[in-house]
PDB file of N, CA, C and O in Angstrom, chain B, residues numbered from 101:
ATOM      1  N   MET B 101      22.608   5.334  -0.130  1.00  0.00           N
ATOM      2  CA  MET B 101      21.964   6.518   0.923  1.00  0.00           C
ATOM      3  C   MET B 101      20.726   6.558   0.297  1.00  0.00           C
ATOM      4  O   MET B 101      20.726   6.631  -0.932  1.00  0.00           O
ATOM      5  N   ALA B 102      19.498   6.519   0.995  1.00  0.00           N
ATOM      6  CA  ALA B 102      18.098   6.965   1.058  1.00  0.00           C
ATOM      7  C   ALA B 102      17.544   8.156   0.515  1.00  0.00           C
ATOM      8  O   ALA B 102      17.911   9.312   0.727  1.00  0.00           O
ATOM      9  N   ASN B 103      16.761   7.812  -0.098  1.00  0.00           N
ATOM     10  CA  ASN B 103      16.499   9.443  -0.892  1.00  0.00           C
ATOM     11  C   ASN B 103      15.476  10.386   0.598  1.00  0.00           C
ATOM     12  O   ASN B 103      15.139   9.785   1.618  1.00  0.00           O
ATOM     13  N   LYS B 104      15.245  11.498   0.410  1.00  0.00           N
ATOM     14  CA  LYS B 104      14.658  12.362   0.800  1.00  0.00           C
ATOM     15  C   LYS B 104      13.839  13.325   0.422  1.00  0.00           C
ATOM     16  O   LYS B 104      13.592  13.375  -0.783  1.00  0.00           O
ATOM     17  N   LEU B 105      13.293  14.196   1.200  1.00  0.00           N
ATOM     18  CA  LEU B 105      12.295  14.914   0.757  1.00  0.00           C
ATOM     19  C   LEU B 105      12.168  16.220   1.144  1.00  0.00           C
ATOM     20  O   LEU B 105      12.019  16.628   2.296  1.00  0.00           O
ATOM     21  N   LYS B 106      12.243  16.939   0.008  1.00  0.00           N
ATOM     22  CA  LYS B 106      12.401  19.059   1.292  1.00  0.00           C
ATOM     23  C   LYS B 106      11.412  19.072   1.003  1.00  0.00           C
ATOM     24  O   LYS B 106      11.009  18.708  -0.102  1.00  0.00           O
ATOM     25  N   ILE B 107      10.483  19.647   2.239  1.00  0.00           N
ATOM     26  CA  ILE B 107       9.624  19.617   1.870  1.00  0.00           C
ATOM     27  C   ILE B 107       9.202  21.452   2.645  1.00  0.00           C
ATOM     28  O   ILE B 107       9.822  21.819   3.643  1.00  0.00           O
ATOM     29  N   THR B 108       8.181  22.319   2.028  1.00  0.00           N
ATOM     30  CA  THR B 108       8.217  23.494   2.159  1.00  0.00           C
ATOM     31  C   THR B 108       6.805  24.037   2.592  1.00  0.00           C
ATOM     32  O   THR B 108       5.999  23.943   1.666  1.00  0.00           O
ATOM     33  N   LEU B 109       6.430  24.426   3.417  1.00  0.00           N
ATOM     34  CA  LEU B 109       5.029  25.164   3.502  1.00  0.00           C
ATOM     35  C   LEU B 109       4.935  26.428   2.928  1.00  0.00           C
ATOM     36  O   LEU B 109       5.642  27.309   3.417  1.00  0.00           O
ATOM     37  N   VAL B 110       4.249  26.682   2.046  1.00  0.00           N
ATOM     38  CA  VAL B 110       3.878  27.999   1.127  1.00  0.00           C
ATOM     39  C   VAL B 110       2.204  28.559   1.707  1.00  0.00           C
ATOM     40  O   VAL B 110       1.925  29.740   1.498  1.00  0.00           O
ATOM     41  N   ARG B 111       1.202  27.691   2.395  1.00  0.00           N
ATOM     42  CA  ARG B 111       0.064  28.315   2.867  1.00  0.00           C
ATOM     43  C   ARG B 111      -0.034  28.628   4.418  1.00  0.00           C
ATOM     44  O   ARG B 111       0.749  28.083   5.196  1.00  0.00           O
ATOM     45  N   SER B 112      -0.882  29.400   4.802  1.00  0.00           N
ATOM     46  CA  SER B 112      -0.843  29.354   5.813  1.00  0.00           C
ATOM     47  C   SER B 112      -1.841  28.259   6.097  1.00  0.00           C
ATOM     48  O   SER B 112      -2.535  27.562   5.356  1.00  0.00           O
ATOM     49  N   THR B 113      -1.577  28.385   8.447  1.00  0.00           N
ATOM     50  CA  THR B 113      -2.254  27.131   8.768  1.00  0.00           C
ATOM     51  C   THR B 113      -3.364  28.069   9.290  1.00  0.00           C
ATOM     52  O   THR B 113      -4.238  27.332   9.747  1.00  0.00           O
ATOM     53  N   ILE B 114      -3.608  28.947   9.383  1.00  0.00           N
ATOM     54  CA  ILE B 114      -4.852  29.911   9.636  1.00  0.00           C
ATOM     55  C   ILE B 114      -5.969  29.357   8.920  1.00  0.00           C
ATOM     56  O   ILE B 114      -6.113  29.526   7.709  1.00  0.00           O
ATOM     57  N   GLY B 115      -7.163  28.368  10.002  1.00  0.00           N
ATOM     58  CA  GLY B 115      -8.523  28.542   9.736  1.00  0.00           C
ATOM     59  C   GLY B 115      -8.166  27.037   8.980  1.00  0.00           C
ATOM     60  O   GLY B 115      -9.009  26.587   8.204  1.00  0.00           O
ATOM     61  N   ILE B 116      -7.173  26.439   9.172  1.00  0.00           N
ATOM     62  CA  ILE B 116      -7.281  24.867   8.835  1.00  0.00           C
ATOM     63  C   ILE B 116      -7.978  23.954   9.778  1.00  0.00           C
ATOM     64  O   ILE B 116      -8.260  24.308  10.923  1.00  0.00           O
ATOM     65  N   LEU B 117      -8.256  22.777   9.299  1.00  0.00           N
ATOM     66  CA  LEU B 117      -9.189  21.790  10.525  1.00  0.00           C
ATOM     67  C   LEU B 117      -7.515  21.397  11.706  1.00  0.00           C
ATOM     68  O   LEU B 117      -6.463  21.064  11.160  1.00  0.00           O
ATOM     69  N   PRO B 118      -7.582  21.482  12.697  1.00  0.00           N
ATOM     70  CA  PRO B 118      -6.722  20.803  13.857  1.00  0.00           C
ATOM     71  C   PRO B 118      -6.249  19.689  13.487  1.00  0.00           C
ATOM     72  O   PRO B 118      -5.069  19.774  13.147  1.00  0.00           O
ATOM     73  N   LYS B 119      -6.503  19.113  13.446  1.00  0.00           N
ATOM     74  CA  LYS B 119      -6.060  17.755  12.552  1.00  0.00           C
ATOM     75  C   LYS B 119      -4.444  18.110  11.754  1.00  0.00           C
ATOM     76  O   LYS B 119      -3.312  17.718  12.036  1.00  0.00           O
ATOM     77  N   HIS B 120      -4.954  19.014  10.672  1.00  0.00           N
ATOM     78  CA  HIS B 120      -3.940  19.461   9.403  1.00  0.00           C
ATOM     79  C   HIS B 120      -2.566  20.037  10.085  1.00  0.00           C
ATOM     80  O   HIS B 120      -1.363  19.824   9.935  1.00  0.00           O
ATOM     81  N   LYS B 121      -3.422  20.931  10.966  1.00  0.00           N
ATOM     82  CA  LYS B 121      -2.387  22.135  12.166  1.00  0.00           C
ATOM     83  C   LYS B 121      -1.355  21.064  12.650  1.00  0.00           C
ATOM     84  O   LYS B 121      -0.198  21.176  12.246  1.00  0.00           O
ATOM     85  N   LYS B 122      -1.669  20.090  13.441  1.00  0.00           N
ATOM     86  CA  LYS B 122      -0.698  19.601  14.025  1.00  0.00           C
ATOM     87  C   LYS B 122      -0.206  18.161  13.145  1.00  0.00           C
ATOM     88  O   LYS B 122       0.773  17.505  13.503  1.00  0.00           O
ATOM     89  N   THR B 123      -1.003  17.819  12.016  1.00  0.00           N
ATOM     90  CA  THR B 123       0.327  17.333  10.678  1.00  0.00           C
ATOM     91  C   THR B 123       1.064  17.970  10.524  1.00  0.00           C
ATOM     92  O   THR B 123       2.177  17.443  10.537  1.00  0.00           O
ATOM     93  N   VAL B 124       1.015  19.956  10.198  1.00  0.00           N
ATOM     94  CA  VAL B 124       2.140  20.181   9.581  1.00  0.00           C
ATOM     95  C   VAL B 124       3.255  20.096  10.823  1.00  0.00           C
ATOM     96  O   VAL B 124       4.428  19.739  10.713  1.00  0.00           O
ATOM     97  N   GLU B 125       2.667  20.458  11.849  1.00  0.00           N
ATOM     98  CA  GLU B 125       3.649  20.383  13.376  1.00  0.00           C
ATOM     99  C   GLU B 125       4.491  19.874  13.281  1.00  0.00           C
ATOM    100  O   GLU B 125       5.651  20.286  13.308  1.00  0.00           O
ATOM    101  N   ALA B 126       3.905  18.375  13.084  1.00  0.00           N
ATOM    102  CA  ALA B 126       4.616  17.148  13.295  1.00  0.00           C
ATOM    103  C   ALA B 126       5.571  17.306  12.275  1.00  0.00           C
ATOM    104  O   ALA B 126       6.731  17.013  12.567  1.00  0.00           O
ATOM    105  N   LEU B 127       5.332  17.698  11.165  1.00  0.00           N
ATOM    106  CA  LEU B 127       6.638  17.461  10.216  1.00  0.00           C
ATOM    107  C   LEU B 127       7.689  18.704  10.166  1.00  0.00           C
ATOM    108  O   LEU B 127       8.465  19.064   9.281  1.00  0.00           O
ATOM    109  N   GLY B 128       7.457  19.131  11.247  1.00  0.00           N
ATOM    110  CA  GLY B 128       8.520  20.459  11.649  1.00  0.00           C
ATOM    111  C   GLY B 128       8.139  21.736  11.141  1.00  0.00           C
ATOM    112  O   GLY B 128       9.059  22.553  11.094  1.00  0.00           O
ATOM    113  N   LEU B 129       7.187  22.061  10.808  1.00  0.00           N
ATOM    114  CA  LEU B 129       6.890  23.493   9.888  1.00  0.00           C
ATOM    115  C   LEU B 129       6.239  24.144  10.869  1.00  0.00           C
ATOM    116  O   LEU B 129       5.239  23.769  11.482  1.00  0.00           O
ATOM    117  N   LYS B 130       7.088  25.513  11.033  1.00  0.00           N
ATOM    118  CA  LYS B 130       6.241  26.338  11.541  1.00  0.00           C
ATOM    119  C   LYS B 130       5.796  27.886  11.180  1.00  0.00           C
ATOM    120  O   LYS B 130       5.039  28.667  11.757  1.00  0.00           O
ATOM    121  N   LYS B 131       6.403  27.972  10.262  1.00  0.00           N
ATOM    122  CA  LYS B 131       6.526  29.422   9.290  1.00  0.00           C
ATOM    123  C   LYS B 131       6.537  29.370   7.916  1.00  0.00           C
ATOM    124  O   LYS B 131       7.277  28.614   7.285  1.00  0.00           O
ATOM    125  N   ILE B 132       5.804  30.087   7.452  1.00  0.00           N
ATOM    126  CA  ILE B 132       5.431  30.030   5.859  1.00  0.00           C
ATOM    127  C   ILE B 132       7.439  30.284   5.022  1.00  0.00           C
ATOM    128  O   ILE B 132       8.420  30.927   5.395  1.00  0.00           O
ATOM    129  N   ARG B 133       7.154  29.371   3.819  1.00  0.00           N
ATOM    130  CA  ARG B 133       8.581  29.057   3.337  1.00  0.00           C
ATOM    131  C   ARG B 133       9.461  28.409   3.960  1.00  0.00           C
ATOM    132  O   ARG B 133      10.517  28.350   3.330  1.00  0.00           O
ATOM    133  N   GLN B 134       9.469  27.766   5.188  1.00  0.00           N
ATOM    134  CA  GLN B 134      10.016  26.625   6.554  1.00  0.00           C
ATOM    135  C   GLN B 134      10.471  25.897   5.352  1.00  0.00           C
ATOM    136  O   GLN B 134       9.588  25.752   4.506  1.00  0.00           O
ATOM    137  N   VAL B 135      11.745  25.355   5.038  1.00  0.00           N
ATOM    138  CA  VAL B 135      11.666  24.271   4.539  1.00  0.00           C
ATOM    139  C   VAL B 135      12.505  23.100   5.563  1.00  0.00           C
ATOM    140  O   VAL B 135      13.325  23.323   6.454  1.00  0.00           O
ATOM    141  N   VAL B 136      11.847  21.524   4.958  1.00  0.00           N
ATOM    142  CA  VAL B 136      12.396  20.867   6.241  1.00  0.00           C
ATOM    143  C   VAL B 136      13.502  20.023   5.548  1.00  0.00           C
ATOM    144  O   VAL B 136      14.348  20.882   5.299  1.00  0.00           O
ATOM    145  N   GLU B 137      13.857  19.154   5.214  1.00  0.00           N
ATOM    146  CA  GLU B 137      14.599  17.600   5.191  1.00  0.00           C
ATOM    147  C   GLU B 137      13.848  16.509   5.834  1.00  0.00           C
ATOM    148  O   GLU B 137      13.784  16.503   7.064  1.00  0.00           O
ATOM    149  N   LYS B 138      13.232  15.520   5.101  1.00  0.00           N
ATOM    150  CA  LYS B 138      12.614  14.474   6.125  1.00  0.00           C
ATOM    151  C   LYS B 138      12.966  13.205   5.115  1.00  0.00           C
ATOM    152  O   LYS B 138      12.887  13.525   3.929  1.00  0.00           O
ATOM    153  N   PRO B 139      13.267  12.091   5.313  1.00  0.00           N
ATOM    154  CA  PRO B 139      13.604  10.239   5.358  1.00  0.00           C
ATOM    155  C   PRO B 139      12.278  10.158   4.108  1.00  0.00           C
ATOM    156  O   PRO B 139      11.145  10.629   4.197  1.00  0.00           O
ATOM    157  N   ASP B 140      12.434   9.967   3.824  1.00  0.00           N
ATOM    158  CA  ASP B 140      11.578   8.931   1.995  1.00  0.00           C
ATOM    159  C   ASP B 140      11.051   7.882   2.368  1.00  0.00           C
ATOM    160  O   ASP B 140      11.601   6.796   2.182  1.00  0.00           O
ATOM    161  N   ASN B 141       9.473   8.052   3.174  1.00  0.00           N
ATOM    162  CA  ASN B 141       8.778   6.275   4.280  1.00  0.00           C
ATOM    163  C   ASN B 141       7.722   6.498   4.252  1.00  0.00           C
ATOM    164  O   ASN B 141       7.338   7.537   4.788  1.00  0.00           O
ATOM    165  N   PRO B 142       6.875   5.701   3.673  1.00  0.00           N
ATOM    166  CA  PRO B 142       5.169   5.732   3.935  1.00  0.00           C
ATOM    167  C   PRO B 142       4.956   6.820   5.221  1.00  0.00           C
ATOM    168  O   PRO B 142       4.855   7.990   4.852  1.00  0.00           O
ATOM    169  N   GLN B 143       4.941   6.776   5.492  1.00  0.00           N
ATOM    170  CA  GLN B 143       5.127   7.603   7.358  1.00  0.00           C
ATOM    171  C   GLN B 143       4.757   8.936   6.994  1.00  0.00           C
ATOM    172  O   GLN B 143       3.741   9.617   7.136  1.00  0.00           O
ATOM    173  N   ILE B 144       6.247   9.157   6.315  1.00  0.00           N
ATOM    174  CA  ILE B 144       6.293  10.929   6.075  1.00  0.00           C
ATOM    175  C   ILE B 144       5.258  10.826   4.549  1.00  0.00           C
ATOM    176  O   ILE B 144       4.209  11.470   4.585  1.00  0.00           O
ATOM    177  N   ARG B 145       5.573  10.034   3.274  1.00  0.00           N
ATOM    178  CA  ARG B 145       4.576  10.411   2.655  1.00  0.00           C
ATOM    179  C   ARG B 145       2.915  10.659   2.934  1.00  0.00           C
ATOM    180  O   ARG B 145       2.336  11.583   2.364  1.00  0.00           O
ATOM    181  N   GLY B 146       2.224   9.764   3.846  1.00  0.00           N
ATOM    182  CA  GLY B 146       1.150   9.740   4.279  1.00  0.00           C
ATOM    183  C   GLY B 146       0.685  11.339   5.460  1.00  0.00           C
ATOM    184  O   GLY B 146      -0.432  11.730   5.799  1.00  0.00           O
ATOM    185  N   MET B 147       1.948  11.858   5.773  1.00  0.00           N
ATOM    186  CA  MET B 147       1.493  13.209   6.740  1.00  0.00           C
ATOM    187  C   MET B 147       1.798  14.143   5.333  1.00  0.00           C
ATOM    188  O   MET B 147       1.140  15.159   5.110  1.00  0.00           O
ATOM    189  N   ILE B 148       2.746  13.723   4.527  1.00  0.00           N
ATOM    190  CA  ILE B 148       1.993  14.959   3.398  1.00  0.00           C
ATOM    191  C   ILE B 148       0.932  14.715   2.103  1.00  0.00           C
ATOM    192  O   ILE B 148       0.691  15.349   1.075  1.00  0.00           O
ATOM    193  N   ASP B 149       0.567  13.810   2.532  1.00  0.00           N
ATOM    194  CA  ASP B 149      -1.174  13.577   1.766  1.00  0.00           C
ATOM    195  C   ASP B 149      -1.964  14.430   2.072  1.00  0.00           C
ATOM    196  O   ASP B 149      -2.607  15.271   1.444  1.00  0.00           O
ATOM    197  N   GLN B 150      -1.846  14.082   3.339  1.00  0.00           N
ATOM    198  CA  GLN B 150      -3.294  14.796   4.286  1.00  0.00           C
ATOM    199  C   GLN B 150      -3.023  16.397   4.452  1.00  0.00           C
ATOM    200  O   GLN B 150      -3.884  17.191   4.831  1.00  0.00           O
ATOM    201  N   VAL B 151      -1.522  16.779   4.064  1.00  0.00           N
ATOM    202  CA  VAL B 151      -1.646  18.100   4.066  1.00  0.00           C
ATOM    203  C   VAL B 151      -1.239  18.903   2.461  1.00  0.00           C
ATOM    204  O   VAL B 151      -1.157  20.120   2.293  1.00  0.00           O
ATOM    205  N   LYS B 152      -1.070  18.039   1.611  1.00  0.00           N
ATOM    206  CA  LYS B 152      -0.903  18.446   0.080  1.00  0.00           C
ATOM    207  C   LYS B 152      -0.741  19.803  -0.429  1.00  0.00           C
ATOM    208  O   LYS B 152       0.126  20.281  -1.161  1.00  0.00           O
ATOM    209  N   HIS B 153      -2.393  20.627   0.453  1.00  0.00           N
ATOM    210  CA  HIS B 153      -3.218  21.998  -0.151  1.00  0.00           C
ATOM    211  C   HIS B 153      -2.046  22.767   0.620  1.00  0.00           C
ATOM    212  O   HIS B 153      -1.831  23.925   0.263  1.00  0.00           O
ATOM    213  N   LEU B 154      -1.407  22.317   1.467  1.00  0.00           N
ATOM    214  CA  LEU B 154      -0.344  23.686   2.264  1.00  0.00           C
ATOM    215  C   LEU B 154       1.127  23.442   2.267  1.00  0.00           C
ATOM    216  O   LEU B 154       1.868  24.067   3.026  1.00  0.00           O
ATOM    217  N   VAL B 155       1.554  22.557   1.444  1.00  0.00           N
ATOM    218  CA  VAL B 155       3.121  22.023   1.116  1.00  0.00           C
ATOM    219  C   VAL B 155       3.337  21.883  -0.067  1.00  0.00           C
ATOM    220  O   VAL B 155       2.365  21.762  -0.812  1.00  0.00           O
ATOM    221  N   VAL B 156       4.953  21.849  -0.724  1.00  0.00           N
ATOM    222  CA  VAL B 156       5.418  21.510  -1.901  1.00  0.00           C
ATOM    223  C   VAL B 156       6.652  21.227  -0.914  1.00  0.00           C
ATOM    224  O   VAL B 156       7.266  21.624   0.076  1.00  0.00           O
ATOM    225  N   VAL B 157       6.504  19.662  -2.511  1.00  0.00           N
ATOM    226  CA  VAL B 157       7.469  18.840  -2.143  1.00  0.00           C
ATOM    227  C   VAL B 157       8.612  18.392  -3.182  1.00  0.00           C
ATOM    228  O   VAL B 157       8.306  18.179  -4.356  1.00  0.00           O
ATOM    229  N   GLU B 158       9.586  18.291  -2.848  1.00  0.00           N
ATOM    230  CA  GLU B 158      10.663  18.103  -4.042  1.00  0.00           C
ATOM    231  C   GLU B 158      11.919  16.959  -3.031  1.00  0.00           C
ATOM    232  O   GLU B 158      12.354  16.898  -1.882  1.00  0.00           O
ATOM    233  N   GLU B 159      12.076  16.206  -4.358  1.00  0.00           N
ATOM    234  CA  GLU B 159      12.928  14.796  -3.860  1.00  0.00           C
ATOM    235  C   GLU B 159      14.221  15.179  -3.980  1.00  0.00           C
ATOM    236  O   GLU B 159      14.510  15.786  -5.011  1.00  0.00           O
ATOM    237  N   ILE B 160      15.264  14.928  -3.002  1.00  0.00           N
ATOM    238  CA  ILE B 160      16.640  15.453  -3.083  1.00  0.00           C
ATOM    239  C   ILE B 160      17.349  14.040  -3.167  1.00  0.00           C
ATOM    240  O   ILE B 160      18.575  13.969  -3.253  1.00  0.00           O
TER     241      ILE B 160
END
């Protein structure tokens, strides 16, 4: 089975760059402390790297 990532939004998207806000939404996050599971692949890792100051990531 492929590895998955548990991504939690821990900071607000108010006042951040529109590009970063769209990235957070593309990850499926809308509210603070919301958690989503995504597959561990280069595309998701790149999105996480762009908004690493807003999210916490755990491997599961």
